[in-house]
DRENKOLMAR-734417 format. One record per residue (C-alpha): residue number from 0; residue in three letters; x, y, z. Coordinates in steps of 0.05 Angstrom, whole numbers, always signed. Example, Ala and Ser with C-alpha at 12.3 -4.5 7.8 and 13.67 -1.06 7.14 Angstrom:
residues 2
0  ala  +246  -90  +156
1  ser  +273  -21  +143
***
This chain:
residues 485
0  met  +844  -1002  +102
1  arg  +869  -925  +112
2  pro  +863  -878  +38
3  arg  +919  -883  -10
4  pro  +942  -800  -25
5  ala  +908  -805  -91
6  gln  +849  -832  -61
7  arg  +849  -777  -14
8  glu  +858  -721  -58
9  arg  +800  -743  -97
10  val  +746  -747  -39
11  gly  +791  -668  -12
12  lys  +771  -654  -89
13  ser  +704  -676  -76
14  ala  +690  -652  -14
15  arg  +714  -583  -32
16  ser  +671  -584  -96
17  arg  +607  -599  -47
18  leu  +623  -540  -8
19  ala  +645  -496  -58
20  glu  +558  -512  -81
21  val  +530  -509  -10
22  val  +563  -447  +3
23  pro  +518  -404  -51
24  ala  +456  -439  -36
25  arg  +461  -422  +41
26  ala  +487  -350  +32
27  thr  +435  -326  -26
28  leu  +363  -335  -28
29  ile  +364  -357  -114
30  gly  +415  -400  -93
31  phe  +373  -434  -39
32  thr  +315  -436  -80
33  arg  +350  -473  -133
34  trp  +386  -515  -94
35  thr  +315  -547  -61
36  tyr  +274  -547  -122
37  pro  +319  -556  -172
38  gln  +272  -554  -241
39  tyr  +263  -477  -215
40  val  +259  -435  -277
41  ala  +283  -369  -251
42  asp  +288  -306  -293
43  pro  +334  -240  -289
44  ala  +262  -206  -254
45  his  +265  -277  -196
46  ala  +340  -254  -190
47  leu  +325  -184  -177
48  leu  +271  -187  -123
49  ala  +315  -254  -99
50  ala  +365  -191  -85
51  gln  +318  -151  -46
52  leu  +293  -201  -7
53  glu  +359  -222  +14
54  gly  +370  -142  +36
55  val  +306  -155  +87
56  leu  +349  -221  +116
57  arg  +409  -171  +117
58  gly  +377  -117  +152
59  glu  +387  -66  +100
60  ile  +316  -60  +75
61  thr  +257  -54  +135
62  arg  +202  -40  +92
63  leu  +198  -73  +17
64  met  +131  -68  -19
65  val  +127  -110  -83
66  phe  +85  -98  -142
67  ala  +84  -159  -189
68  pro  +24  -181  -243
69  pro  -2  -254  -226
70  gln  +21  -322  -247
71  his  +87  -298  -251
72  gly  +124  -329  -185
73  lys  +136  -287  -139
74  ser  +92  -320  -78
75  glu  +144  -379  -94
76  leu  +195  -335  -75
77  val  +171  -285  -22
78  ser  +115  -341  +13
79  ile  +153  -411  +17
80  arg  +227  -394  +1
81  leu  +244  -338  +43
82  pro  +212  -360  +107
83  ala  +254  -430  +101
84  trp  +321  -395  +83
85  trp  +306  -339  +137
86  leu  +301  -389  +179
87  gly  +352  -440  +166
88  arg  +401  -366  +174
89  arg  +364  -341  +230
90  pro  +328  -397  +273
91  glu  +311  -358  +338
92  asp  +278  -300  +292
93  pro  +206  -317  +271
94  val  +155  -301  +211
95  ile  +88  -289  +211
96  leu  +52  -302  +132
97  ala  -10  -276  +116
98  ser  -47  -272  +59
99  tyr  -118  -266  +38
100  ala  -154  -326  +61
101  ala  -124  -368  +119
102  ser  -114  -433  +74
103  leu  -74  -398  +16
104  ala  -22  -375  +80
105  glu  -27  -447  +105
106  arg  -9  -477  +40
107  his  +47  -435  +25
108  ser  +80  -450  +103
109  ala  +60  -519  +91
110  glu  +105  -515  +32
111  ala  +165  -483  +63
112  arg  +157  -532  +120
113  ala  +164  -588  +72
114  val  +236  -551  +53
115  val  +265  -546  +121
116  gln  +241  -614  +136
117  ser  +274  -641  +77
118  asp  +340  -679  +77
119  val  +373  -627  +27
120  phe  +356  -571  +84
121  ala  +371  -609  +152
122  lys  +434  -655  +115
123  gln  +466  -622  +71
124  leu  +444  -537  +71
125  phe  +429  -526  +146
126  pro  +454  -589  +192
127  gly  +420  -608  +257
128  leu  +360  -554  +244
129  arg  +294  -587  +248
130  thr  +226  -570  +261
131  arg  +191  -584  +324
132  gln  +163  -656  +328
133  asp  +96  -631  +377
134  ser  +92  -557  +336
135  arg  +86  -585  +259
136  ser  +16  -557  +238
137  lys  +15  -518  +170
138  gln  -17  -461  +208
139  leu  +46  -453  +262
140  trp  +107  -489  +260
141  arg  +169  -489  +303
142  met  +243  -499  +300
143  ala  +274  -554  +343
144  gly  +310  -510  +405
145  his  +305  -449  +374
146  arg  +261  -387  +383
147  gly  +248  -388  +315
148  gly  +184  -405  +268
149  met  +124  -391  +219
150  leu  +48  -375  +237
151  ala  +10  -378  +176
152  val  -68  -316  +175
153  gly  -115  -301  +130
154  val  -112  -218  +117
155  gly  -167  -202  +185
156  gly  -150  -252  +224
157  pro  -129  -255  +296
158  ile  -45  -253  +316
159  thr  -52  -252  +396
160  gly  +7  -286  +428
161  his  +43  -284  +359
162  gly  +102  -235  +342
163  ala  +154  -236  +292
164  gln  +214  -202  +269
165  leu  +185  -224  +188
166  gly  +126  -207  +174
167  ile  +93  -220  +102
168  ile  +34  -202  +62
169  asp  +19  -239  +13
170  asp  -35  -213  -48
171  pro  -82  -185  +12
172  phe  -143  -171  -38
173  glu  -165  -235  -72
174  asn  -196  -213  -125
175  trp  -211  -156  -165
176  glu  -286  -143  -135
177  gln  -252  -143  -74
178  ala  -215  -95  -80
179  gln  -268  -52  -106
180  ser  -307  -48  -45
181  ala  -286  +7  -5
182  thr  -317  -35  +60
183  val  -270  -83  +46
184  arg  -205  -41  +35
185  glu  -227  -16  +102
186  arg  -225  -69  +143
187  val  -156  -99  +115
188  trp  -123  -24  +138
189  asp  -160  -25  +213
190  trp  -118  -98  +212
191  trp  -60  -80  +188
192  arg  -57  -18  +239
193  gly  -89  -53  +297
194  thr  -70  -122  +288
195  phe  -5  -136  +234
196  arg  +30  -75  +248
197  thr  +31  -84  +338
198  arg  +56  -160  +323
199  ile  +123  -146  +285
200  trp  +187  -138  +338
201  glu  +219  -75  +340
202  gly  +277  -66  +289
203  gly  +231  -121  +252
204  ala  +216  -126  +163
205  ile  +154  -127  +129
206  val  +149  -153  +56
207  leu  +86  -132  +22
208  val  +76  -172  -47
209  met  +12  -160  -91
210  thr  -25  -154  -156
211  arg  -37  -80  -143
212  trp  -123  -76  -152
213  his  -139  -3  -134
214  glu  -106  +58  -115
215  asp  -136  +61  -46
216  asp  -117  -19  -32
217  leu  -63  -34  +27
218  ala  -2  -10  -21
219  gly  -36  +46  -43
220  arg  -57  +74  +32
221  leu  +6  +55  +57
222  leu  +48  +96  +3
223  ser  +8  +163  +18
224  asp  +12  +157  +89
225  gln  +88  +132  +101
226  gly  +109  +115  +34
227  asp  +178  +147  +45
228  arg  +188  +88  +89
229  trp  +182  +40  +43
230  arg  +236  +6  -16
231  val  +188  +9  -72
232  leu  +201  -53  -126
233  arg  +146  -43  -181
234  leu  +158  -103  -240
235  pro  +108  -81  -287
236  ala  +91  -139  -343
237  leu  +113  -99  -404
238  ala  +168  -59  -391
239  glu  +152  +17  -403
240  thr  +176  +86  -441
241  gln  +215  +131  -390
242  glu  +158  +180  -395
243  glu  +110  +130  -378
244  arg  +156  +110  -316
245  asp  +161  +179  -303
246  glu  +89  +185  -307
247  gly  +70  +115  -259
248  ala  +133  +148  -201
249  arg  +82  +210  -203
250  leu  +16  +174  -184
251  leu  +57  +131  -138
252  gly  +90  +185  -106
253  leu  +160  +160  -123
254  pro  +219  +193  -145
255  val  +211  +205  -221
256  gly  +278  +192  -269
257  gln  +285  +112  -254
258  pro  +298  +63  -303
259  asp  +267  +4  -320
260  pro  +293  -42  -247
261  leu  +316  -94  -313
262  gly  +345  -48  -364
263  arg  +295  -73  -406
264  ala  +262  -38  -469
265  pro  +209  -15  -480
266  gly  +148  -72  -501
267  glu  +196  -123  -462
268  ala  +159  -188  -423
269  leu  +176  -181  -349
270  cys  +196  -265  -348
271  pro  +196  -281  -422
272  gln  +201  -368  -398
273  arg  +129  -351  -366
274  phe  +91  -301  -406
275  ser  +119  -277  -478
276  ala  +111  -205  -498
277  ala  +53  -234  -547
278  ala  +18  -264  -497
279  leu  +18  -209  -454
280  ala  -16  -163  -517
281  ala  -70  -214  -510
282  leu  -80  -206  -442
283  arg  -77  -139  -448
284  arg  -130  -136  -499
285  asp  -180  -186  -460
286  val  -176  -152  -395
287  gly  -178  -79  -417
288  ala  -137  -13  -402
289  arg  -162  -10  -327
290  val  -134  -69  -299
291  trp  -84  -81  -348
292  ser  -59  -17  -309
293  ala  -77  -49  -241
294  glu  -53  -115  -249
295  tyr  -1  -122  -293
296  gln  +31  -54  -292
297  gly  +28  -52  -217
298  leu  -12  +17  -227
299  pro  -76  +24  -209
300  arg  -110  +94  -238
301  pro  -181  +115  -214
302  leu  -245  +123  -254
303  glu  -240  +179  -298
304  gly  -299  +231  -296
305  val  -306  +292  -326
306  leu  -281  +348  -284
307  phe  -210  +323  -252
308  arg  -150  +274  -283
309  arg  -104  +254  -232
310  val  -48  +275  -267
311  trp  -58  +343  -245
312  phe  -57  +338  -174
313  glu  +20  +346  -146
314  val  +28  +307  -69
315  val  +87  +340  -32
316  his  +99  +332  +41
317  ala  +86  +395  +83
318  val  +45  +457  +64
319  pro  +92  +528  +66
320  ala  +94  +566  +124
321  gly  +36  +620  +136
322  ala  -18  +612  +90
323  val  -76  +625  +88
324  ala  -125  +572  +111
325  leu  -201  +553  +116
326  arg  -247  +490  +123
327  tyr  -307  +476  +100
328  trp  -357  +420  +121
329  asp  -413  +381  +75
330  lys  -451  +352  +131
331  ala  -494  +298  +129
332  gly  -534  +270  +188
333  thr  -513  +177  +177
334  his  -487  +127  +215
335  gly  -454  +72  +179
336  ala  -487  +76  +108
337  gly  -505  +141  +57
338  asp  -471  +210  +59
339  tyr  -416  +222  +81
340  thr  -389  +281  +124
341  val  -339  +319  +103
342  gly  -288  +375  +124
343  val  -234  +399  +85
344  leu  -182  +444  +106
345  leu  -161  +479  +50
346  val  -99  +527  +53
347  gln  -68  +584  +0
348  his  -4  +603  -14
349  glu  +30  +654  -70
350  gly  -22  +627  -111
351  arg  -28  +554  -102
352  phe  -90  +515  -57
353  tyr  -64  +459  -15
354  val  -118  +410  +16
355  val  -79  +395  +71
356  asp  -131  +348  +116
357  val  -191  +316  +102
358  val  -237  +289  +145
359  arg  -294  +245  +131
360  gly  -334  +191  +159
361  gln  -413  +171  +172
362  trp  -432  +188  +248
363  ser  -504  +205  +283
364  ala  -512  +284  +291
365  his  -484  +281  +348
366  glu  -424  +244  +348
367  arg  -419  +287  +271
368  glu  -415  +358  +325
369  gln  -373  +324  +369
370  val  -324  +306  +305
371  ile  -334  +373  +284
372  arg  -317  +406  +342
373  arg  -249  +371  +356
374  thr  -233  +383  +291
375  ala  -232  +459  +315
376  glu  -205  +447  +369
377  arg  -133  +417  +327
378  asp  -137  +470  +273
379  gly  -129  +517  +323
380  ala  -162  +593  +316
381  gly  -123  +613  +254
382  val  -167  +574  +210
383  glu  -239  +602  +191
384  ile  -295  +552  +175
385  trp  -358  +544  +133
386  leu  -409  +496  +133
387  glu  -456  +497  +81
388  gln  -536  +512  +108
389  glu  -574  +467  +74
390  pro  -645  +500  +48
391  gly  -705  +497  +79
392  ser  -715  +509  +170
393  gly  -680  +441  +181
394  gly  -625  +457  +143
395  lys  -621  +526  +177
396  asp  -629  +486  +251
397  ser  -581  +442  +238
398  ala  -534  +493  +219
399  gly  -548  +531  +277
400  ala  -534  +476  +332
401  thr  -474  +471  +287
402  leu  -449  +543  +297
403  arg  -467  +535  +374
404  ala  -424  +473  +387
405  leu  -367  +512  +349
406  val  -372  +574  +402
407  gly  -310  +608  +397
408  phe  -284  +606  +337
409  asn  -296  +637  +264
410  ala  -349  +599  +236
411  his  -399  +622  +183
412  ala  -450  +577  +149
413  ala  -487  +596  +80
414  leu  -527  +562  +38
415  val  -510  +543  -26
416  asn  -514  +565  -105
417  gly  -521  +524  -170
418  asp  -511  +454  -177
419  lys  -453  +401  -164
420  val  -423  +402  -217
421  thr  -430  +472  -230
422  arg  -399  +500  -152
423  ala  -344  +454  -178
424  thr  -310  +483  -243
425  pro  -274  +527  -213
426  phe  -244  +483  -168
427  ala  -232  +435  -223
428  ala  -203  +496  -268
429  gln  -149  +508  -218
430  ala  -131  +435  -214
431  glu  -125  +429  -282
432  ala  -80  +496  -285
433  gly  -28  +462  -232
434  asn  -43  +508  -173
435  val  -78  +447  -128
436  val  -37  +409  -85
437  leu  -48  +356  -43
438  val  -4  +338  +25
439  arg  +13  +267  +28
440  ala  -32  +236  +79
441  ala  -75  +175  +85
442  trp  -135  +198  +54
443  asn  -110  +221  -14
444  ala  -121  +151  -45
445  ala  -206  +156  -28
446  tyr  -203  +231  -38
447  leu  -172  +224  -118
448  glu  -218  +165  -142
449  glu  -281  +212  -111
450  leu  -256  +273  -151
451  cys  -243  +238  -210
452  ala  -298  +192  -214
453  phe  -348  +257  -202
454  pro  -394  +264  -215
455  ser  -419  +189  -221
456  ser  -385  +171  -162
457  ala  -413  +130  -112
458  his  -402  +198  -65
459  asp  -386  +272  -84
460  asp  -383  +299  -9
461  gln  -314  +318  -17
462  val  -315  +350  -83
463  asp  -369  +385  -52
464  ala  -334  +400  +17
465  ser  -272  +422  -32
466  ser  -312  +467  -71
467  gly  -343  +501  -22
468  ala  -276  +506  +10
469  phe  -248  +532  -55
470  asn  -306  +582  -65
471  his  -301  +615  -3
472  leu  -228  +616  +6
473  ala  -218  +654  -60
474  arg  -270  +708  -45
475  arg  -231  +721  +32
476  gln  -158  +704  +16
477  gly  -144  +772  +43
478  gln  -188  +762  +109
479  ala  -169  +696  +137
480  arg  -117  +688  +186
481  ser  -43  +647  +180
482  phe  -43  +571  +174
483  gln  +19  +555  +217
484  gly  +12  +478  +197
***
């Protein structure tokens, strides 16, 4: 029996009503999340994060960093709902998800796969899209009839044979202790450069979402190395004053003057349905200032020593042309452990001192001489070179060997006088006066970490090389030749 006109009208209204509900669930990530997870509790912060991720899907944002505190719902949106929604909208474009442990990445992958396999996804939102029956593991699953799919790996693990249009890294460090290890941080950085980054296709997007642990963590290095390429969304657990936000922006190398991204008044909680301001205040008392600043406010700070402070150092993109230049080497004969050999290139221009480059490593004596020679060739003949000569005949012989390796360059060796703190004090005084500037590069974070912890830092080779360069340059500023960059 054919439906009567009134029945057809009711059916038509029902279909139109259903379509009106489905459209936002397909069009927006927050709508998709609410449709596929009706119990999801969304604060304004989640809507803001989802909007940024929507910009990634549209191709408007290709590099996105998100700093958010623990247990605030970032992984639900980024590592579970985003991959499922992305593959519904772009089934030809694969996704790689990495976390500090393969087990965590695989758990999120399995949850994203369950969303894609649900009737809500396959029948209501994206009819006809489903996973391949022969490729449904939590480590790797693919879309039937399409190129897209999802690969889950642990940070440090292999991605050989796979590429992606969207790469997601969700918390590359497991805990505070791990992130404090220079060895672990270096391992993560090497994995980023040598493995993860090479698997992202041309024009592809990368999302890095993490709780900050250390100023030299993966986000810190990327901001130092290529900060102008990244959109940064920092979501402090408690809203800051404008003065505090500007200080944080300077620490991260970001533009100052930006208001709280949610328009909160100072002291307001990020996700009040999850953590109230009172609960966060109690957490702040329990974890201490340094952990609170890093994990909950997204502003990791170095340990402060007695001579240098992080806020004294401006970071710029380039050094003015025509500055006078000098590189100073503090040598060590270690390979893989112990002290570092460090060469600091310092230039002076109109009363300001620019730390242009830091070469640092643990090398054997033979490797060290090769590095020093290659660095001199890269700097050019206009850069004067000085070496610290250790006392005794061994120190004299070592300095002589390096000078012979630098034949053709304006190189000198000299004994040092006074203790390390005394030698560093003139350099620190200029830093406090705002006259020491860093050129933005990947070495910035490790350099500042050592300086700001001095003299209690585990290593002081960068401090020694910096003070040596400063003291020689200050004495010989009228004689050094111009640095052309």
